RODO-2510 file (C-alpha; in nm, 4 decimals, decimal comma):
residues 349
     n   res          X          Y          Z
     1     v     3,3868    -0,7844     5,8333
     2     a     3,4601    -0,5337     5,5654
     3     k     3,8261    -0,6194     5,5858
     4     i     3,7608    -0,9532     5,5625
     5     w     3,6071    -0,9147     5,2043
     6     e     3,8607    -0,6452     5,1274
     7     a     4,1289    -0,8985     5,1878
     8     f     3,9300    -1,1609     4,9802
     9     n     3,8890    -0,9614     4,6715
    10     m     4,2329    -0,8224     4,6750
    11     g     4,3994    -1,1860     4,7304
    12     v     4,1807    -1,2870     4,4392
    13     a     4,2950    -0,9772     4,2188
    14     a     4,6867    -1,1185     4,3062
    15     d     4,5715    -1,4492     4,2258
    16     l     4,4333    -1,3516     3,8142
    17     w     4,6732    -1,0641     3,7736
    18     g     4,9863    -1,0847     3,9795
    19     n     5,0931    -0,7337     4,0512
    20     v     4,7732    -0,5031     4,1093
    21     p     4,7324    -0,1545     4,1959
    22     y     4,6689    -0,1572     4,5855
    23     t     4,8017     0,0926     4,8012
    24     d     4,7581     0,4130     4,4975
    25     a     4,3877     0,2501     4,4014
    26     v     4,1936     0,4426     4,6576
    27     g     4,2663     0,8218     4,6242
    28     g     4,3139     1,0855     4,3672
    29     s     4,5135     0,9284     4,1427
    30     a     4,3943     0,8309     3,8070
    31     t     4,7359     0,5943     3,7492
    32     p     4,8115     0,4115     4,0294
    33     t     5,1314     0,2237     4,0155
    34     l     5,0909    -0,1461     4,0502
    35     d     5,2110    -0,3498     4,3846
    36     n     5,4001    -0,6627     4,3718
    37     q     5,2160    -0,9411     4,4182
    38     m     5,3496    -1,0832     4,6860
    39     t     5,3447    -0,7259     4,8999
    40     v     4,9558    -0,7628     4,8185
    41     y     4,9524    -1,1069     4,9751
    42     d     5,1161    -0,9667     5,3034
    43     s     4,8663    -0,7010     5,2886
    44     v     4,6137    -0,9523     5,2521
    45     q     4,7527    -1,1459     5,5402
    46     s     4,7679    -0,8162     5,7276
    47     l     4,4220    -0,7079     5,7168
    48     l     4,3064    -1,0527     5,7837
    49     s     4,4538    -1,0292     6,0951
    50     q     4,3282    -0,6651     6,1643
    51     a     3,9980    -0,8694     6,1260
    52     i     4,0286    -1,1296     6,3524
    53     i     4,1787    -0,8905     6,6039
    54     e     3,8858    -0,6631     6,5866
    55     l     3,6161    -0,9455     6,5938
    56     g     3,7443    -1,0703     6,8878
    57     g     3,6902    -0,7312     7,0478
    58     p     3,3703    -0,6344     7,2822
    59     g     3,1686    -0,4946     6,9959
    60     n     2,8712    -0,6437     6,8744
    61     g     2,9351    -0,6813     6,5074
    62     p     2,7316    -0,7138     6,2091
    63     l     2,4614    -0,8011     6,4061
    64     g     2,0899    -0,8476     6,1554
    65     n     2,2862    -0,6562     5,8509
    66     d     2,5232    -0,9963     5,8247
    67     l     2,3238    -1,1850     5,5628
    68     v     2,6451    -1,4332     5,5526
    69     y     2,6453    -1,5589     5,9122
    70     g     2,3754    -1,3569     6,0822
    71     g     2,6454    -1,1940     6,3192
    72     d     2,8261    -1,4686     6,4332
    73     k     3,1469    -1,3184     6,5227
    74     a     3,3066    -1,6323     6,5635
    75     k     3,2392    -1,7955     6,2433
    76     w     3,4035    -1,4664     6,0492
    77     i     3,7060    -1,5313     6,2723
    78     a     3,7044    -1,8708     6,1400
    79     a     3,6614    -1,7794     5,7730
    80     a     3,9242    -1,5474     5,8518
    81     h     4,2085    -1,7753     5,9503
    82     t     4,0548    -2,0095     5,6919
    83     l     4,1236    -1,7546     5,4326
    84     k     4,4711    -1,6685     5,5616
    85     a     4,5412    -2,0328     5,5394
    86     r     4,4392    -2,0462     5,1760
    87     f     4,6121    -1,7154     5,0549
    88     l     4,9476    -1,8481     5,2485
    89     l     4,9242    -2,1959     5,0142
    90     h     4,9290    -1,9247     4,7033
    91     t     5,3136    -1,8516     4,8402
    92     v     5,4516    -2,1789     4,8447
    93     e     5,5526    -2,2466     4,5193
    94     a     5,7639    -2,0071     4,5465
    95     a     5,9009    -1,9774     4,9011
    96     a     6,2751    -2,0577     4,9811
    97     t     6,1507    -2,2775     5,2478
    98     k     5,8343    -2,4566     5,1901
    99     a     5,8044    -2,6338     5,5267
   100     t     5,7819    -2,2834     5,6814
   101     v     5,4858    -2,2055     5,4779
   102     y     5,3459    -2,5029     5,5159
   103     g     5,3944    -2,5084     5,9143
   104     s     5,2087    -2,1368     5,8933
   105     v     4,9350    -2,2821     5,6614
   106     i     4,8654    -2,5482     5,9706
   107     a     4,8488    -2,2753     6,2480
   108     q     4,5786    -2,0792     6,0705
   109     a     4,3992    -2,4338     5,8982
   110     t     4,3725    -2,5407     6,2440
   111     a     4,1848    -2,2315     6,4048
   112     g     3,9786    -2,2234     6,0830
   113     i     3,6608    -2,3670     5,9913
   114     t     3,5512    -2,6208     6,1609
   115     s     3,2341    -2,7744     6,0570
   116     t     2,9624    -2,7359     5,6979
   117     a     2,7885    -2,4850     5,9654
   118     g     3,0309    -2,2578     5,9333
   119     d     3,0732    -2,2330     5,5882
   120     l     3,1143    -1,8793     5,4524
   121     l     2,8323    -1,8954     5,1431
   122     a     2,7479    -1,6242     4,9104
   123     y     2,3594    -1,5234     4,9814
   124     h     2,1013    -1,5840     4,7009
   125     s     1,7292    -1,5752     4,7114
   126     p     1,4621    -1,6465     4,4183
   127     a     1,4325    -1,2541     4,4047
   128     t     1,5579    -1,1055     4,0357
   129     s     1,7939    -0,9476     4,1801
   130     e     1,9483    -1,1986     4,4495
   131     r     1,9318    -1,4911     4,2039
   132     n     2,2684    -1,7017     4,1725
   133     i     2,5038    -1,5789     3,9156
   134     w     2,5665    -1,9266     3,7926
   135     y     2,1739    -1,9448     3,7669
   136     q     2,1460    -1,6446     3,5762
   137     f     2,4114    -1,6739     3,3179
   138     q     2,2517    -2,0364     3,2568
   139     t     1,9172    -1,9273     3,2221
   140     t     1,8288    -1,5403     3,1556
   141     t     2,1870    -1,3936     2,9562
   142     f     2,4680    -1,4529     2,7502
   143     g     2,5426    -1,7984     2,6257
   144     q     2,3353    -2,0290     2,8243
   145     d     2,5476    -2,2885     2,7183
   146     l     2,7090    -2,4030     3,0131
   147     v     2,7854    -2,7983     3,0382
   148     a     2,9090    -3,0520     3,2319
   149     g     3,3509    -3,0984     3,1429
   150     k     3,4618    -3,4781     3,0667
   151     a     3,7774    -3,4289     3,2936
   152     l     3,5151    -3,3792     3,6607
   153     v     3,2356    -3,6092     3,5453
   154     d     3,5137    -3,8865     3,4257
   155     i     3,6160    -3,9121     3,8419
   156     m     3,2540    -3,8478     3,9686
   157     n     3,1576    -4,0912     3,7737
   158     a     3,4659    -4,3748     3,8099
   159     r     3,3668    -4,3345     4,1971
   160     g     2,9770    -4,3663     4,1978
   161     d     2,9635    -3,9273     4,3619
   162     p     2,6686    -3,8708     4,5184
   163     r     2,7254    -3,5269     4,4220
   164     l     2,6811    -3,5760     4,0806
   165     p     2,2626    -3,4612     4,0796
   166     q     2,3765    -3,1533     4,2801
   167     y     2,6673    -3,0086     3,9898
   168     f     2,4739    -3,1333     3,6624
   169     a     2,1593    -3,2412     3,4869
   170     k     2,1248    -3,5790     3,3273
   171     n     2,1871    -3,5717     2,9591
   172     a     1,9632    -3,6853     2,7032
   173     l     2,0412    -4,0308     2,7704
   174     g     1,9571    -3,9991     3,1101
   175     t     2,3291    -4,0683     3,2174
   176     y     2,6116    -3,8038     3,2968
   177     g     2,8751    -3,7274     3,0403
   178     g     3,0922    -3,4484     3,0287
   179     d     3,2338    -3,2642     2,7041
   180     d     3,5693    -3,3185     2,5871
   181     p     3,6816    -2,9767     2,4012
   182     n     3,9420    -3,1804     2,1628
   183     v     3,7233    -3,4504     2,0621
   184     a     3,3388    -3,3671     1,8677
   185     q     3,0981    -3,5732     2,0475
   186     p     2,7353    -3,6119     2,0290
   187     g     2,5225    -3,3284     2,2126
   188     n     2,3121    -3,5986     2,4007
   189     t     2,5770    -3,7504     2,5691
   190     v     2,6889    -3,4229     2,7823
   191     s     2,5096    -3,2980     3,0914
   192     p     2,4351    -2,9604     3,1088
   193     l     2,3935    -2,7367     3,4462
   194     n     2,0053    -2,7355     3,3617
   195     g     1,8133    -2,8719     3,1461
   196     i     1,4649    -2,9558     3,0166
   197     s     1,1390    -2,9022     3,3312
   198     g     1,2558    -3,1409     3,5635
   199     n     1,6221    -3,2287     3,4630
   200     t     1,8329    -2,9386     3,6528
   201     s     2,1179    -2,9563     3,8641
   202     l     2,0476    -2,9216     4,2443
   203     r     2,2468    -2,6130     4,2520
   204     m     2,0494    -2,4616     3,9929
   205     c     1,7052    -2,5068     4,1748
   206     p     1,7808    -2,6387     4,5226
   207     a     1,4722    -2,6623     4,7779
   208     a     1,4463    -2,3054     4,8785
   209     g     1,3950    -2,2407     4,4744
   210     c     1,5549    -2,1617     4,1422
   211     g     1,8529    -1,9538     4,1610
   212     a     1,8548    -1,9675     4,5459
   213     f     2,1684    -2,2004     4,5938
   214     r     2,4413    -2,0128     4,8185
   215     q     2,7550    -2,0260     4,6762
   216     p     3,0250    -2,1835     4,8945
   217     l     3,2972    -1,9763     4,9085
   218     v     3,5121    -2,0761     5,1657
   219     t     3,4144    -2,3809     5,3387
   220     y     3,5010    -2,6844     5,5730
   221     q     3,5619    -2,8905     5,3457
   222     e     3,8783    -2,6862     5,1464
   223     n     3,9852    -2,6046     5,4938
   224     e     3,9953    -3,0094     5,5860
   225     l     4,1804    -3,0454     5,2725
   226     i     4,3909    -2,7674     5,3004
   227     l     4,4960    -2,9311     5,6377
   228     a     4,5628    -3,2383     5,4190
   229     e     4,8150    -3,1074     5,1835
   230     a     5,0073    -2,9046     5,4171
   231     y     5,0785    -3,2328     5,6471
   232     n     5,1281    -3,4480     5,3528
   233     q     5,4111    -3,2180     5,2263
   234     t     5,5213    -3,2220     5,5305
   235     g     5,5860    -3,5392     5,6307
   236     s     5,3067    -3,6436     5,8488
   237     d     5,0808    -3,8519     5,6192
   238     p     4,8123    -3,9992     5,9304
   239     l     4,7330    -3,6558     5,9785
   240     a     4,7019    -3,5823     5,5986
   241     l     4,4821    -3,8753     5,5768
   242     t     4,2660    -3,8247     5,8961
   243     h     4,1777    -3,4777     5,7458
   244     l     4,0936    -3,5803     5,3700
   245     n     3,8493    -3,8250     5,5360
   246     n     3,7120    -3,5770     5,7196
   247     a     3,6539    -3,4098     5,3705
   248     r     3,5160    -3,6549     5,2582
   249     a     3,2755    -3,7728     5,5233
   250     a     3,0964    -3,4318     5,4410
   251     v     2,9658    -3,5454     5,1144
   252     p     2,9644    -3,8270     5,2161
   253     l     3,1944    -4,0970     5,0559
   254     p     3,3806    -4,3748     5,2494
   255     a     3,7363    -4,3027     5,4042
   256     l     4,0528    -4,4266     5,2324
   257     v     4,2834    -4,6290     5,3919
   258     g     4,6593    -4,7569     5,3264
   259     i     4,7709    -4,4498     5,0781
   260     t     5,0450    -4,2355     5,1499
   261     g     5,3144    -3,9919     4,9657
   262     v     5,2450    -3,9210     4,6168
   263     a     4,9306    -4,1280     4,6337
   264     l     4,7714    -3,9768     4,9151
   265     l     4,8856    -3,6122     4,7501
   266     d     4,7018    -3,7238     4,4332
   267     s     4,4004    -3,8439     4,6444
   268     i     4,3697    -3,5073     4,8104
   269     m     4,4302    -3,2825     4,5011
   270     t     4,1479    -3,5120     4,3375
   271     e     3,9156    -3,4644     4,6204
   272     k     3,9414    -3,0855     4,5994
   273     y     3,9419    -3,0349     4,2300
   274     v     3,5568    -3,2522     4,2778
   275     t     3,5182    -3,0242     4,6250
   276     l     3,5821    -2,7252     4,4669
   277     f     3,3202    -2,7160     4,1796
   278     q     3,2660    -2,3553     4,0273
   279     n     3,5620    -2,2135     4,2685
   280     m     3,8485    -2,0826     4,1134
   281     e     4,0764    -2,2043     4,3881
   282     t     4,0745    -2,4995     4,1666
   283     w     4,3018    -2,3161     3,8724
   284     n     4,5226    -2,2344     4,1778
   285     d     4,5659    -2,5544     4,3170
   286     y     4,6309    -2,7079     3,9594
   287     r     4,9048    -2,4295     3,8853
   288     r     5,1054    -2,5244     4,2282
   289     m     5,0642    -2,8904     4,2066
   290     c     4,9280    -3,0079     3,8381
   291     i     4,6636    -3,2537     4,0009
   292     p     4,4461    -3,3990     3,8539
   293     r     4,6446    -3,4006     3,5286
   294     l     4,4439    -3,2199     3,2482
   295     t     4,4115    -3,2077     2,8565
   296     p     4,3943    -2,8337     2,7910
   297     y     4,2166    -2,7114     2,4821
   298     n     4,4044    -2,7197     2,1746
   299     t     4,3545    -2,3535     2,0404
   300     g     4,5427    -2,4729     1,7237
   301     a     4,6417    -2,1922     1,4478
   302     v     4,3879    -1,9440     1,6445
   303     n     4,5779    -1,8663     1,9448
   304     p     4,9283    -2,0884     1,8876
   305     q     5,0717    -1,9367     2,2140
   306     w     4,7998    -2,1178     2,4169
   307     r     4,8719    -2,4802     2,2455
   308     g     4,8749    -2,7253     2,5323
   309     k     4,8850    -2,4591     2,8051
   310     i     4,6582    -2,3637     3,0553
   311     p     4,6666    -1,9824     3,1113
   312     g     4,9046    -1,8896     3,4309
   313     r     4,7154    -1,5653     3,4778
   314     l     4,5082    -1,3409     3,3186
   315     f     4,5756    -1,0094     3,1036
   316     y     4,4994    -0,7107     3,2541
   317     g     4,1816    -0,5093     3,1341
   318     g     4,2120    -0,3486     2,7930
   319     t     4,0277    -0,0173     2,9238
   320     e     4,3227    -0,0076     3,2350
   321     m     4,5652    -0,0485     2,9823
   322     n     4,4166     0,2500     2,7989
   323     v     4,4257     0,5036     3,0625
   324     n     4,6853     0,3760     3,3140
   325     p     5,0332     0,3848     3,1595
   326     n     5,1554     0,1731     3,4617
   327     i     4,9887    -0,1299     3,3516
   328     p     5,2324    -0,3378     3,1285
   329     q     5,1847    -0,3895     2,7121
   330     p     5,0303    -0,7269     2,6251
   331     s     5,4055    -0,8200     2,4827
   332     a     5,5680    -0,7791     2,8267
   333     q     5,2635    -0,9487     2,9646
   334     l     5,3095    -1,2337     2,7561
   335     s     5,7243    -1,2390     2,7681
   336     a     5,7303    -1,1885     3,1880
   337     n     5,7932    -1,5581     3,3169
   338     g     5,5773    -1,7400     3,0468
   339     f     5,3168    -1,5559     3,1444
   340     r     5,2928    -1,6712     3,4818
   341     n     5,3087    -1,4344     3,8196
   342     p     5,5205    -1,4373     4,0535
   343     n     5,4023    -1,6606     4,2984
   344     d     5,3965    -1,9526     4,0226
   345     p     5,7694    -1,9607     3,8726
   346     a     5,7301    -2,2984     3,7313
   347     d     5,4587    -2,4470     3,4435
   348     c     5,3079    -2,7829     3,4762
   349     p     5,5188    -3,0449     3,2800
***
């Protein structure tokens, strides 16, 4: 299980920063070198494979110490396969033969999470030290100003998505509306995540108590949508549509019929954009597929290099740059591949 968590965390680090300290990161070196992003992804796959083999062995596993699956080794194995599929997807844009990568994605996701009962959910409770981090940010710390975004709410409103009250509270007008950072709008039209008493999203205050929502990290719906994308991109639209509709049925939303090709891909990625709310995987999906079309915040004269762009990576932290000479300076980071990581060679048009 520890290997799964290590692989998960290092995969996310590679997603965010590209080349990162890993091989030299644990040990005596105060200035670890950076491993190539693709090498880190290879290590992630290796760790997950090791975890799958070890969890399939005769040992008892984590038993009662497991706050996620209660010691169910089969669920951990399935989650590891879904993670393998996820991180393989992150390499497909830069792959010489995309069909080969998608074939591996299909193989892993087919062995992945098969029902919502297998979702990998972060453990949270109403206890002060265990509350959901989104709840803590919104209600007790920092800005307390998280609101719905227009792009997401418009998609959900257009199809009467039943997840709206799960994600957001109603605005002062009693409806759901999102903020457009490029267009000034009345505050009473925007939905917060958590509003006045009695006006709150179910993610903020589920039946188990405010702050107890268990954040989805890796899920059955994601696994089905991974399969849908992979089948669509390898010419198997009927199978792609089946897996898309499996994900929709879990909401529940009605099945889609008669769509293929580009239209089907748009439906798959849009569904994933909605389903993975509060999960950074939507950013990875956008960098790979540029769906749905988003209008970036116009930074104007403040940061002209970002005008009309969604960043393709993050800067390394200032502390790391100050103490580790192996970390490139910001100017070098900006000039490398248009401030995108090796797995993301092309910006959205």
